[in-house]
Every structure is written in structure tokens, then in C-alpha cells.
C-alpha positions as CSV (number, residue, x, y, z in Angstrom):
1,X,49.3,-67.1,34.1
2,X,50.1,-64.9,31.2
3,X,50.6,-66.5,27.8
4,X,53.3,-64.0,26.8
5,X,54.9,-60.9,28.4
6,X,56.5,-58.2,26.3
7,X,58.9,-56.3,28.7
8,X,60.1,-52.7,28.5
9,X,58.5,-51.8,25.1
10,X,58.0,-48.3,24.0
11,X,54.2,-48.4,23.7
12,X,52.5,-46.3,21.0
13,X,48.9,-47.2,21.8
14,X,47.1,-46.0,18.7
15,X,45.2,-43.1,20.3
16,X,47.8,-40.5,19.3
17,X,48.8,-40.0,22.9
18,X,52.6,-39.7,23.7
19,X,54.4,-43.0,23.8
20,X,55.5,-44.6,27.1
21,X,57.5,-47.5,28.4
22,X,55.7,-50.5,29.8
23,X,55.3,-54.2,30.1
24,X,52.4,-55.7,28.2
25,X,51.0,-59.1,29.1
26,X,48.8,-61.2,26.8
27,X,46.3,-63.9,28.0
28,X,43.6,-65.7,26.1
29,X,43.9,-63.5,23.0
30,X,43.5,-60.3,24.9
31,X,45.8,-57.6,26.4
32,X,45.6,-58.7,30.1
33,X,47.9,-56.1,31.7
34,X,49.8,-52.9,30.9
35,X,52.1,-51.8,33.7
36,X,55.2,-49.8,34.3
37,X,58.3,-51.7,33.1
38,X,59.5,-54.3,35.6
39,X,56.4,-54.2,37.8
40,X,54.5,-57.2,36.4
41,X,54.7,-60.1,38.9
42,X,52.4,-62.6,37.3
43,X,54.2,-65.5,35.7
44,X,54.2,-65.9,31.9
45,X,54.7,-69.0,29.8
46,X,57.0,-67.0,27.5
47,X,58.5,-63.5,27.6
48,X,60.8,-61.2,25.7
49,X,62.9,-58.1,26.3
50,X,61.6,-55.3,24.0
51,X,63.8,-52.5,25.3
52,X,64.3,-50.0,22.5
53,X,61.5,-51.5,20.4
54,X,58.1,-50.0,19.6
55,X,54.9,-51.9,20.4
56,X,51.9,-50.7,18.4
57,X,48.4,-52.0,17.6
58,X,48.2,-54.2,14.5
59,X,47.7,-52.1,11.4
60,X,44.3,-52.1,9.7
61,X,44.2,-52.1,5.9
62,X,40.9,-50.7,4.8
63,X,41.0,-51.7,1.1
64,X,42.2,-55.1,0.0
65,X,41.2,-57.9,-2.3
66,X,42.4,-60.9,-0.3
67,X,39.0,-62.6,-1.0
68,X,40.6,-65.5,-2.9
69,X,44.3,-65.4,-1.8
70,X,43.4,-66.3,1.8
71,X,42.5,-69.8,0.6
72,X,46.0,-70.6,-0.6
73,X,47.8,-68.0,1.6
74,X,46.1,-67.8,5.0
75,X,48.8,-65.3,6.1
76,X,47.7,-62.6,3.6
77,X,51.4,-62.1,2.7
78,X,53.0,-59.7,2.5
79,X,50.5,-57.6,4.5
80,X,50.8,-59.6,7.7
81,X,54.6,-59.4,7.4
82,X,54.3,-55.6,7.4
83,X,52.2,-55.6,10.6
84,X,48.7,-55.7,9.1
85,X,46.5,-57.8,11.4
86,X,43.1,-56.8,10.0
87,X,42.1,-56.5,6.4
88,X,38.9,-55.3,4.7
89,X,38.0,-57.3,1.6
90,X,35.1,-57.6,-0.8
91,X,35.8,-54.1,-2.3
92,X,35.0,-52.4,-5.6
93,X,31.8,-54.4,-6.1
94,X,33.7,-57.7,-6.6
95,X,33.2,-60.7,-4.3
96,X,33.3,-64.5,-4.8
97,X,29.9,-64.9,-3.3
98,X,27.0,-65.3,-3.5
99,X,26.9,-67.8,-6.4
100,X,23.6,-69.0,-7.8
101,X,23.4,-72.9,-7.3
102,X,21.3,-73.2,-10.4
103,X,24.1,-71.7,-12.6
104,X,27.4,-73.5,-11.8
105,X,28.9,-71.6,-14.8
106,X,28.7,-68.4,-12.7
107,X,31.8,-69.4,-10.8
108,X,33.8,-69.5,-14.0
109,X,32.4,-66.1,-15.0
110,X,33.4,-64.7,-11.6
111,X,37.0,-66.1,-11.8
112,X,37.5,-64.6,-15.3
113,X,36.1,-61.3,-14.1
114,X,38.4,-61.2,-11.1
115,X,41.3,-62.2,-13.3
116,X,40.6,-59.3,-15.7
117,X,39.5,-56.5,-13.4
118,X,41.7,-57.2,-10.3
119,X,44.7,-58.7,-12.0
120,X,44.5,-62.0,-10.2
121,X,46.0,-65.2,-11.7
122,X,43.2,-67.2,-13.4
123,X,45.2,-70.4,-12.7
124,X,45.5,-69.5,-9.0
125,X,41.8,-68.7,-8.8
126,X,40.9,-72.0,-10.4
127,X,43.3,-74.2,-8.4
128,X,43.8,-72.3,-5.1
129,X,40.2,-71.8,-3.9
130,X,37.6,-74.6,-3.2
131,X,34.6,-72.8,-4.7
132,X,32.4,-74.9,-2.4
133,X,29.9,-72.2,-1.4
134,X,26.8,-70.6,-2.7
135,X,25.6,-68.1,0.0
136,X,27.7,-65.3,1.3
137,X,27.5,-67.0,4.8
138,X,28.9,-70.2,3.3
139,X,31.8,-68.2,1.8
140,X,32.6,-66.7,5.2
141,X,32.3,-70.1,6.9
142,X,34.8,-71.5,4.4
143,X,37.4,-69.1,5.7
144,X,36.6,-69.5,9.4
145,X,39.4,-71.1,11.4
146,X,41.9,-71.2,8.6
147,X,43.3,-67.6,8.3
148,X,46.1,-65.9,10.2
149,X,44.7,-62.4,9.9
150,X,41.4,-60.9,10.9
151,X,39.3,-60.3,7.8
152,X,35.9,-58.7,7.1
153,X,34.2,-58.5,3.8
154,X,31.7,-56.3,2.0
155,X,29.1,-57.9,-0.4
156,X,29.9,-57.1,-4.1
157,X,27.1,-55.6,-6.1
158,X,28.3,-57.5,-9.2
159,X,27.7,-60.8,-7.4
160,X,24.3,-59.8,-6.2
161,X,23.2,-58.8,-9.7
162,X,24.7,-61.9,-11.3
163,X,23.0,-64.2,-8.8
164,X,19.5,-62.6,-9.5
165,X,19.7,-61.6,-13.1
166,X,22.2,-64.0,-14.7
167,X,23.7,-62.9,-17.9
168,X,21.2,-60.0,-18.0
169,X,23.1,-58.4,-15.1
170,X,25.5,-57.0,-17.8
171,X,23.5,-54.5,-19.8
172,X,20.1,-55.1,-18.2
173,X,17.9,-53.5,-15.5
174,X,16.2,-55.5,-12.8
175,X,12.4,-56.0,-12.8
176,X,10.7,-54.9,-9.5
177,X,10.7,-58.6,-8.5
178,X,14.4,-59.0,-9.3
179,X,15.3,-55.9,-7.3
180,X,13.2,-57.3,-4.4
181,X,15.2,-60.6,-4.7
182,X,18.5,-58.7,-4.8
183,X,17.6,-56.9,-1.6
184,X,16.5,-60.2,0.1
185,X,19.8,-61.7,-0.9
186,X,21.7,-58.7,0.3
187,X,19.9,-58.7,3.7
188,X,20.7,-62.4,4.0
189,X,24.4,-61.7,3.4
190,X,24.5,-59.0,6.0
191,X,22.7,-61.2,8.5
192,X,25.5,-63.7,7.9
193,X,28.1,-61.0,8.7
194,X,28.9,-59.1,5.6
195,X,30.1,-55.6,6.4
196,X,27.8,-53.9,3.8
197,X,27.8,-53.0,0.2
198,X,30.6,-52.5,-2.3
199,X,29.9,-51.3,-5.8
200,X,31.6,-49.8,-8.9
201,X,30.6,-47.6,-11.7
202,X,34.1,-47.0,-12.9
203,X,34.8,-47.0,-16.6
204,X,38.0,-49.0,-16.0
205,X,36.2,-52.1,-14.7
206,X,35.3,-54.6,-17.4
207,X,34.6,-58.4,-17.0
208,X,36.4,-61.3,-18.6
209,X,34.5,-60.8,-21.8
210,X,35.6,-57.2,-22.0
211,X,32.1,-55.8,-21.2
212,X,31.3,-53.3,-18.4
213,X,30.9,-55.2,-15.1
214,X,27.3,-55.8,-13.9
215,X,27.2,-53.0,-11.3
216,X,28.1,-50.4,-13.9
217,X,24.7,-50.8,-15.4
218,X,22.9,-50.1,-12.1
219,X,20.8,-46.8,-12.1
220,X,20.8,-44.5,-9.0
221,X,17.4,-45.9,-7.8
222,X,18.9,-49.4,-7.4
223,X,22.0,-48.0,-5.6
224,X,19.8,-46.0,-3.2
225,X,17.6,-49.0,-2.5
226,X,20.7,-51.1,-1.6
227,X,22.1,-48.2,0.5
228,X,18.9,-48.0,2.5
229,X,19.2,-51.7,3.2
230,X,22.8,-51.2,4.6
231,X,21.3,-48.9,7.2
232,X,19.0,-51.6,8.5
233,X,21.9,-53.7,9.9
234,X,24.3,-53.1,12.7
235,X,27.9,-52.3,12.0
236,X,27.7,-51.9,8.3
237,X,29.3,-49.6,5.7
238,X,29.4,-48.7,2.0
239,X,32.4,-48.8,-0.3
240,X,32.0,-47.4,-3.8
241,X,34.0,-46.5,-6.9
242,X,33.0,-44.2,-9.7
243,X,34.9,-43.0,-12.8
244,X,35.7,-39.7,-11.0
245,X,37.6,-41.4,-8.3
246,X,40.6,-41.6,-10.7
247,X,40.7,-37.8,-11.3
248,X,37.8,-35.5,-10.4
249,X,34.2,-36.2,-9.7
250,X,31.4,-35.1,-11.9
251,X,28.4,-33.3,-10.3
252,X,26.3,-36.4,-10.8
253,X,28.8,-38.6,-9.1
254,X,29.0,-36.2,-6.1
255,X,25.2,-36.2,-5.9
256,X,25.1,-40.0,-6.0
257,X,27.7,-40.5,-3.3
258,X,26.0,-38.0,-1.0
259,X,22.6,-39.6,-1.5
260,X,23.9,-43.1,-0.9
261,X,25.6,-42.3,2.4
262,X,22.7,-40.2,3.6
263,X,20.2,-42.9,2.7
264,X,22.2,-45.5,4.7
265,X,23.1,-43.3,7.5
266,X,26.5,-45.0,7.3
267,X,30.0,-44.0,6.2
268,X,30.9,-44.5,2.5
269,X,34.6,-44.8,1.6
270,X,36.2,-44.6,-1.8
271,X,39.7,-44.9,-3.3
272,X,42.0,-43.6,-4.2
273,X,42.6,-39.9,-3.7
274,X,45.7,-39.0,-5.9
275,X,47.5,-36.1,-4.5
276,X,49.7,-34.2,-6.9
277,X,50.9,-30.6,-6.6
278,X,50.8,-30.4,-10.5
279,X,47.0,-30.7,-10.3
280,X,46.2,-28.4,-7.3
281,X,42.4,-28.4,-8.1
282,X,42.0,-32.1,-7.7
283,X,42.0,-32.4,-3.9
284,X,39.4,-29.6,-3.2
285,X,37.2,-31.1,-5.9
286,X,37.4,-34.7,-4.5
287,X,36.6,-33.5,-1.0
288,X,33.3,-31.7,-2.0
289,X,31.3,-35.0,-1.5
290,X,32.6,-35.2,2.1
291,X,31.6,-31.6,2.9
292,X,28.1,-32.1,1.4
293,X,27.6,-35.5,3.0
294,X,28.1,-34.1,6.5
295,X,25.3,-31.6,5.9
296,X,23.0,-34.2,4.4
297,X,23.4,-36.7,7.3
298,X,26.1,-38.9,5.7
299,X,29.9,-39.2,5.8
300,X,32.2,-39.8,2.8
301,X,35.8,-40.8,3.4
302,X,38.6,-40.6,0.8
303,X,41.3,-43.2,1.1
304,X,44.8,-42.1,0.0
305,X,48.2,-43.8,0.0
306,X,51.0,-42.3,2.1
307,X,53.7,-43.8,-0.1
308,X,54.4,-44.0,-3.8
309,X,53.3,-47.5,-4.6
310,X,55.9,-49.6,-6.6
311,X,54.4,-50.7,-9.9
312,X,55.7,-52.5,-12.9
313,X,54.1,-52.4,-16.3
314,X,54.5,-54.1,-19.7
315,X,53.2,-53.7,-23.2
316,X,52.6,-57.4,-23.2
317,X,50.3,-57.9,-20.3
318,X,47.2,-56.1,-19.0
319,X,48.1,-53.1,-16.8
320,X,47.3,-49.5,-16.2
321,X,48.5,-48.6,-19.7
322,X,45.5,-50.5,-21.1
323,X,43.2,-48.1,-19.3
324,X,44.4,-45.0,-21.2
325,X,41.5,-44.1,-23.6
326,X,42.1,-45.7,-27.0
327,X,45.0,-47.8,-25.8
328,X,43.1,-50.9,-24.8
329,X,42.1,-51.9,-28.3
330,X,45.8,-51.7,-29.5
331,X,47.3,-53.4,-26.4
332,X,44.7,-56.1,-26.6
333,X,45.8,-57.3,-30.1
334,X,47.8,-60.5,-30.6
335,X,51.5,-59.7,-30.0
336,X,52.7,-59.7,-33.6
337,X,49.9,-57.3,-34.6
338,X,50.4,-55.2,-31.5
339,X,54.1,-54.8,-32.3
340,X,53.3,-53.7,-35.9
341,X,50.8,-51.2,-34.7
342,X,53.2,-49.8,-32.0
343,X,55.9,-49.4,-34.6
344,X,53.6,-47.2,-36.8
345,X,54.5,-43.6,-36.2
346,X,50.9,-42.4,-36.8
347,X,49.5,-44.9,-34.3
348,X,52.0,-43.9,-31.7
349,X,51.2,-40.2,-32.3
350,X,47.5,-40.8,-31.8
351,X,48.2,-42.9,-28.7
352,X,50.2,-40.1,-27.2
353,X,47.5,-37.6,-28.1
354,X,44.9,-39.6,-26.3
355,X,47.1,-40.2,-23.3
356,X,47.6,-36.4,-22.9
357,X,43.9,-35.6,-23.3
358,X,41.6,-34.5,-20.4
359,X,39.7,-37.8,-20.8
360,X,42.7,-39.7,-19.7
361,X,42.4,-38.2,-16.3
362,X,44.9,-39.5,-13.8
363,X,46.4,-41.8,-16.4
364,X,48.0,-38.8,-18.1
365,X,50.8,-39.3,-15.6
366,X,51.8,-42.6,-17.3
367,X,52.5,-41.0,-20.7
368,X,55.9,-39.5,-19.8
369,X,57.8,-42.4,-21.2
370,X,61.2,-40.7,-20.8
371,X,60.8,-41.2,-17.1
372,X,60.4,-45.0,-17.3
373,X,63.1,-47.3,-16.0
374,X,63.8,-50.6,-17.8
375,X,63.3,-53.6,-15.6
376,X,63.8,-57.3,-16.6
377,X,64.7,-57.9,-20.2
378,X,64.8,-61.1,-22.2
379,X,66.8,-60.7,-25.4
380,X,70.4,-60.3,-26.4
381,X,69.6,-56.9,-28.0
382,X,68.5,-55.6,-24.6
383,X,71.5,-56.7,-22.5
384,X,72.7,-54.0,-20.2
385,X,69.5,-52.0,-20.3
386,X,68.1,-53.1,-16.9
387,X,68.0,-50.2,-14.5
388,X,68.5,-47.5,-17.2
389,X,66.2,-44.6,-17.8
390,X,64.4,-44.5,-21.2
391,X,65.2,-40.8,-21.8
392,X,68.9,-41.5,-21.6
393,X,68.7,-44.5,-24.0
394,X,66.5,-42.5,-26.4
395,X,69.0,-39.6,-26.4
396,X,71.8,-42.0,-27.3
397,X,69.8,-43.6,-30.1
398,X,68.4,-40.3,-31.5
399,X,64.8,-41.5,-30.9
400,X,61.8,-40.0,-29.1
401,X,61.1,-41.7,-25.8
402,X,58.0,-43.7,-26.8
403,X,59.6,-44.9,-30.0
404,X,62.7,-46.0,-28.0
405,X,60.6,-47.8,-25.4
406,X,58.6,-49.6,-28.1
407,X,61.7,-50.9,-29.8
408,X,63.2,-52.2,-26.5
409,X,59.9,-54.0,-25.7
410,X,59.6,-55.4,-29.3
411,X,63.0,-57.0,-28.9
412,X,61.6,-58.9,-26.0
413,X,58.3,-59.8,-27.7
414,X,56.8,-57.2,-25.3
415,X,57.8,-59.0,-22.2
416,X,60.1,-56.2,-21.0
417,X,59.3,-55.0,-17.5
418,X,58.8,-51.3,-17.2
419,X,59.0,-49.2,-14.0
420,X,57.4,-45.7,-14.3
421,X,59.1,-43.1,-12.1
422,X,56.4,-41.2,-10.2
423,X,55.8,-37.7,-11.3
424,X,54.5,-36.6,-7.9
425,X,57.6,-37.2,-5.8
426,X,58.4,-33.5,-5.5
427,X,58.5,-31.5,-2.2
428,X,55.3,-29.6,-3.1
429,X,53.3,-32.8,-3.6
430,X,54.6,-34.2,-0.2
431,X,53.7,-30.9,1.5
432,X,50.2,-31.2,-0.1
433,X,49.9,-34.8,1.2
434,X,50.8,-33.7,4.7
435,X,48.1,-31.0,4.6
436,X,45.5,-33.3,3.1
437,X,46.0,-36.1,5.6
438,X,44.9,-33.7,8.4
439,X,41.4,-33.5,6.8
440,X,38.8,-35.3,9.0
441,X,37.4,-37.2,6.0
442,X,40.8,-38.4,4.5
443,X,42.2,-41.8,5.7
444,X,45.3,-43.7,4.8
445,X,44.7,-46.9,2.8
446,X,43.9,-48.1,-0.7
447,X,46.7,-50.7,-1.0
448,X,44.7,-53.1,-3.2
449,X,46.7,-55.9,-1.6
450,X,45.7,-59.2,-3.1
451,X,45.0,-57.7,-6.5
452,X,47.1,-56.7,-9.5
453,X,49.6,-59.1,-8.1
454,X,52.3,-58.9,-10.8
455,X,51.8,-55.2,-11.5
456,X,51.9,-53.4,-8.1
457,X,52.8,-53.9,-4.5
458,X,50.8,-51.7,-2.2
459,X,50.7,-54.0,0.9
460,X,54.0,-52.7,2.5
461,X,52.6,-49.1,2.8
462,X,52.5,-49.5,6.6
463,X,56.2,-50.1,7.2
464,X,57.4,-47.8,4.5
465,X,55.2,-45.0,5.9
466,X,56.4,-45.5,9.5
467,X,60.0,-45.6,8.4
468,X,59.5,-42.4,6.5
469,X,57.9,-40.7,9.5
470,X,60.8,-41.8,11.8
471,X,63.8,-41.3,9.5
472,X,62.7,-39.8,6.3
473,X,60.5,-36.8,5.6
474,X,59.0,-36.9,9.1
475,X,55.7,-35.5,7.9
476,X,53.8,-36.6,11.0
477,X,55.0,-37.8,14.5
478,X,55.2,-41.5,15.2
479,X,52.2,-41.5,17.5
480,X,50.1,-39.8,14.9
481,X,51.4,-42.1,12.1
482,X,50.4,-45.2,14.2
483,X,47.0,-43.8,14.9
484,X,46.4,-43.2,11.2
485,X,47.2,-46.9,10.5
486,X,45.3,-48.4,13.4
487,X,42.6,-46.5,15.3
488,X,41.4,-44.3,12.4
489,X,40.4,-47.3,10.2
490,X,39.2,-49.3,13.2
491,X,36.9,-46.4,14.1
492,X,35.6,-46.0,10.5
493,X,34.6,-49.7,10.4
494,X,33.4,-49.7,14.0
495,X,35.7,-52.6,14.9
496,X,35.0,-53.7,18.4
497,X,38.0,-53.5,20.8
498,X,40.6,-53.4,18.0
499,X,43.0,-50.6,16.8
500,X,44.4,-49.7,20.3
501,X,46.6,-51.1,23.0
502,X,44.3,-51.1,26.0
503,X,43.6,-53.6,28.7
504,X,40.9,-56.0,27.8
505,X,41.2,-55.3,24.0
506,X,42.2,-57.9,21.4
507,X,45.9,-58.5,21.4
508,X,46.6,-57.6,17.7
509,X,50.1,-56.2,18.1
510,X,53.2,-55.4,16.1
511,X,56.7,-55.0,17.6
512,X,59.3,-53.2,15.5
513,X,62.7,-51.6,15.6
514,X,62.3,-47.8,15.1
515,X,65.8,-47.6,13.8
516,X,65.2,-50.2,11.0
517,X,61.5,-50.4,10.1
518,X,61.1,-50.2,6.4
519,X,59.9,-52.2,3.4
520,X,62.3,-53.9,1.0
521,X,62.3,-53.4,-2.7
522,X,59.4,-55.1,-4.6
523,X,60.6,-58.2,-6.4
524,X,58.8,-60.6,-8.7
525,X,58.3,-64.1,-7.2
526,X,56.5,-67.2,-8.5
527,X,54.8,-68.7,-5.5
528,X,51.1,-68.7,-6.4
529,X,49.2,-71.8,-7.4
530,X,50.3,-72.7,-11.0
531,X,53.6,-71.0,-10.4
532,X,52.0,-67.7,-11.2
533,X,54.0,-64.5,-10.5
534,X,53.4,-61.7,-8.0
535,X,55.3,-58.8,-6.5
536,X,56.5,-59.2,-3.0
537,X,58.5,-57.0,-0.6
538,X,60.3,-58.0,2.6
539,X,59.5,-56.4,5.9
540,X,62.6,-54.9,7.5
541,X,62.8,-54.2,11.3
542,X,59.5,-56.0,12.2
543,X,60.4,-58.3,15.1
544,X,57.0,-59.9,15.6
545,X,53.3,-59.7,14.9
546,X,50.5,-61.1,17.1
547,X,47.0,-61.7,16.0
548,X,44.5,-62.3,18.7
549,X,47.3,-62.9,21.1
550,X,49.1,-65.6,19.0
551,X,52.4,-65.0,17.4
552,X,51.9,-65.1,13.6
553,X,55.1,-63.5,12.3
554,X,58.6,-63.6,13.8
555,X,61.5,-61.8,12.0
556,X,59.5,-61.7,8.7
557,X,58.7,-65.4,8.8
558,X,55.2,-66.9,9.3
559,X,55.0,-69.1,12.3
560,X,52.3,-71.4,10.9
561,X,49.6,-70.4,13.3
562,X,46.2,-69.3,12.0
563,X,44.7,-67.2,14.8
564,X,42.8,-64.8,12.6
565,X,39.0,-64.3,12.8
566,X,36.4,-63.7,10.2
567,X,35.0,-60.4,11.5
568,X,31.2,-60.3,11.1
569,X,29.1,-57.2,11.1
570,X,27.2,-56.6,14.3
571,X,29.1,-59.2,16.3
572,X,32.6,-57.8,15.6
573,X,31.6,-54.3,14.4
574,X,29.4,-51.7,16.0
575,X,27.3,-49.2,14.0
576,X,29.1,-46.0,13.1
577,X,26.0,-43.8,12.5
578,X,26.3,-40.6,10.4
579,X,23.0,-39.1,11.6
């Protein structure tokens, strides 16, 4: 007997092949039968008529930070609502394990680092996770059997360094014995099921003390040694971030990426490739590592988002504005001092100069303050400004845009929510995206779901992209769009029998209405431990989501089931060799 029968669905199977109408039966977590509509005779415990609806494989998000959130939110919301059934975590060099049992204070350091570098609520980290593990395997075991999505995790380089080197991990170099211990710990973690290595050398990544995170101090020899270790395990990967990911790689960064991937004989993915027609030289430069890696026996994959991610900002809380060169020291001051500095015309002029400099890289896009929209306000002086564009308010007041924005924020003690309008929403940029997506080493992803919770909402990129392909710009056909969200990332990670609708494969499925599928507007909600805020977005037109054959979402509401699996390297992933 079938557990469930989906009748008459338009099946888009993830391979890119033309869609077809069929009945799809689920049994014991697998796709048991795919047959012409109306021809399945086997009885089913439950069934539904899916006429006019699209059945696709569950989406695979290749870059998330759900490492902590899964403990208090096993449904990985809102990703699961938007059809994501598998998430890759442990990215950017940051993981919650391993933790050295001889230094219990390392857990506090890790929480404060994650709060600073990934924008997670410190209260939620403290109250929402059990912190009852030391080894990476114990961390994975703590999640086993209690999550609603499938999840796989890289090992964070920062955690490896901290475990072995303690406080010396920030600023120090490992002795030969310490490097040997780091490699032993890394091998142990991959034996337990870690997907591979994640690391960062990005200048934007600082710990809770404001110091460069541990992996930023690693020299190439250490990174190459760890990369070689990746290649000694089945079904493993590398994920890496360097400063040039935000704009354009330096020659040294290109050399490093190529050498790491070639040394491992495994794919290396990075994020995020920003595509903007106003900077036409960026995409060719960022794809040079991919071209060189293929010749050297490696593969380097650039992740890029197919939507413009909703973001909110503030002069009162840590956000992307703090990452503009020279801005962090001002925006890190106590609020009264910060307001005084921001009101100083000379200070503002210098801030704008730094924001428009080459060193600001991709953050230059944030400095056009006339294009900001005012979000939530909190003072009588700012009544009626919500939803208005700063340039219009500034024109009425006879102020320049930045001065106008500062005065609005100062009225709210800097709590004003700011929404930057994207500068790359022009036809030329969308045309360039369409062209770039066709590159063999470019893949959709980079949502950062689970991180920067009250600043951005990248998780709904799946439904928003599908809706755009069906009823908006129509940059790629539906079958190709689904493949880009399912089979492509599944193939990169070597996921076993996931990413397609095929008999015998795992029943990770999403059923949606092609006339309605979309993501709602991002809104701020307070549903984290400690009543901490985050941005959320409703899924529109998603009828149901199944994970391992069990219904996990119905009409944008979680069912309470937790059928997800912790996906472990080797057992659940096969080797994707680049040699």
C-alpha cells in the first residue's frame, strides 16, 4: 500500500526535461511509483488531486547558517515553507563544533562570534541551543531525529583552530604539532559525517571582541594541508570566503582558491557573485578562478542569488553599513556620541568619501542614500515618513540625502528601519544575470538563511525566482529553473538519490500552484528565543512540502512532523571528483 498518492500533477522532475502529467506515489520515504495519470491501481492511505499543480523535487539551498536555529526551529523556517527540503550549513568557517572540553568558555566565545559575524541573536544562541556537545559527531547527533529538513554541515576552520590553539587561534600560527592535531580533529569530524571544510579570510569577518576571526590568520600552507585532508574522505567539499568575494578577486586569492580545490580534488564553492551591469568587469574577473581550476584539476563554483534580497538596515544596529571602510568605528560608538559624529558635516563628508572609494568594493552600492526608503519609525517627528524615499524628503527640506537620513534616524535614537532600493534592478543587469547563470561554474544560492536574521531575508529566493520565471521576467523556462534549484546543487554536493523525481529516490517534494507561487513581503517578527526579532516572508501558492515522504508543510503551515535527516558525508553523499 502506498502512503500517499499525488494524482494528475504536472511533474517537473529536476533534470531539465519537459514536464509531463503523472500520478506519483510515495511509500516508506521513497518515490514508489510514477505512472500516467489515472493508471495507478495500488491502494493508498491518503491521496490528493493535483490537477493544474506542479510537483517538483524539494529545493536544495547550498549556503545557509541554520546550525543553531534548527535547535529551536526544527522546521528551518522560512526555508521549508518555500519548498527547501535540504540545507547546507556550517559555512564561512563558522560552526558550533567542535568545542574543547577543557575550555568551557569556548562556547561563550563561539556564541559571541556567531552573534557578531552572522547577525544571530545572542539571547537565542544562549537559550535556544543545548550546547551539550564537544566533538563534531556529538553536534550532529544532537540534531538527529529532531529536524524537519535534511541538513548537512561543513566543519568550520575557526572552530578547528580555536579547539587546538585556544586564544592563540586569533593572531597566532600553529606549531607543527598543533597543525597535526588540527588535521586529526578534522579527519575525526569528517569520519563522523561532516561534508568538508569551510573557511574565511574575508576582511568583513570579526569575532565578538572585534578582532579578525581565527581562520583569517591562517597562511596558505595551513589551508592547503586542510584541503588535502578533504580529499581523503568520500563525499566531501570545500566552501571558502575571501575578501575578493565581495567585489573582485586579487591574483593571490585566485591562486589560493585554485590550489585548494586542486589539492583536494574536490569542488570549492564561494559566495556571493554580485551581478551588476554598472560593473561589467566584475563577472569575468570572478570567473577566472573557475577557468584556471578546471585546468589544474579542481573546480570552483560561484554562488549567486537569482533575486534581489530584501534587506533592512539601521544606523543603530550592526549591519552592512558597518562594513564600509571607516564606518565601523563611528557606527560602533555609544548612541549619543554616534549621533553627534553623524551630525558633523566633516565626518559625514569623510564617510561618504570612504564609501565611494575603490576599497569599499561592493559596499559602494549602499552609499546612494537618496534611494533609501524609510521603514518603521518611532518618534512623533517622523510620523508619516514610513514608505517614503529619502531623496524626496531631502528635496522638501533642502538637505542633502545623507544629512536628511541622519536627522530622521536621530529623531528615533537611530532605531529607524532603512530599506535600500537596489541599484542593480535595471534591464541590463537582469540580462547579464541570465547570461551568467548559463555558465557551468555558476550556481544559484547564497541565501545566508539562518543568519543576519533581522537584517535580510534570503530564504524565499526559491519561490520568488520560480514566480518570476513563470509570470515575471521569464528569464529561464520552468523546467530549467527547477533544475537550477534542485539537481544542480544536489549534483555539486553529491547528494545520493536527491534532487530529482525518480522512482526509488527519496521523496523530497514540493507541490505548488504555478499561477500563484511567490514570496510575500519580508516583515519583522519577534518569535526567536528571548523574543528576539527576525525577518520572515510568507510562502504564496505552495500547497505542500514533503521531506523523506512525510508531509512537513501544508498551505504554509508546519505539520509538526520532523522527518528530516542529518546528511553525513560518504553515507548520504558520494564523491564528486574534479580530477
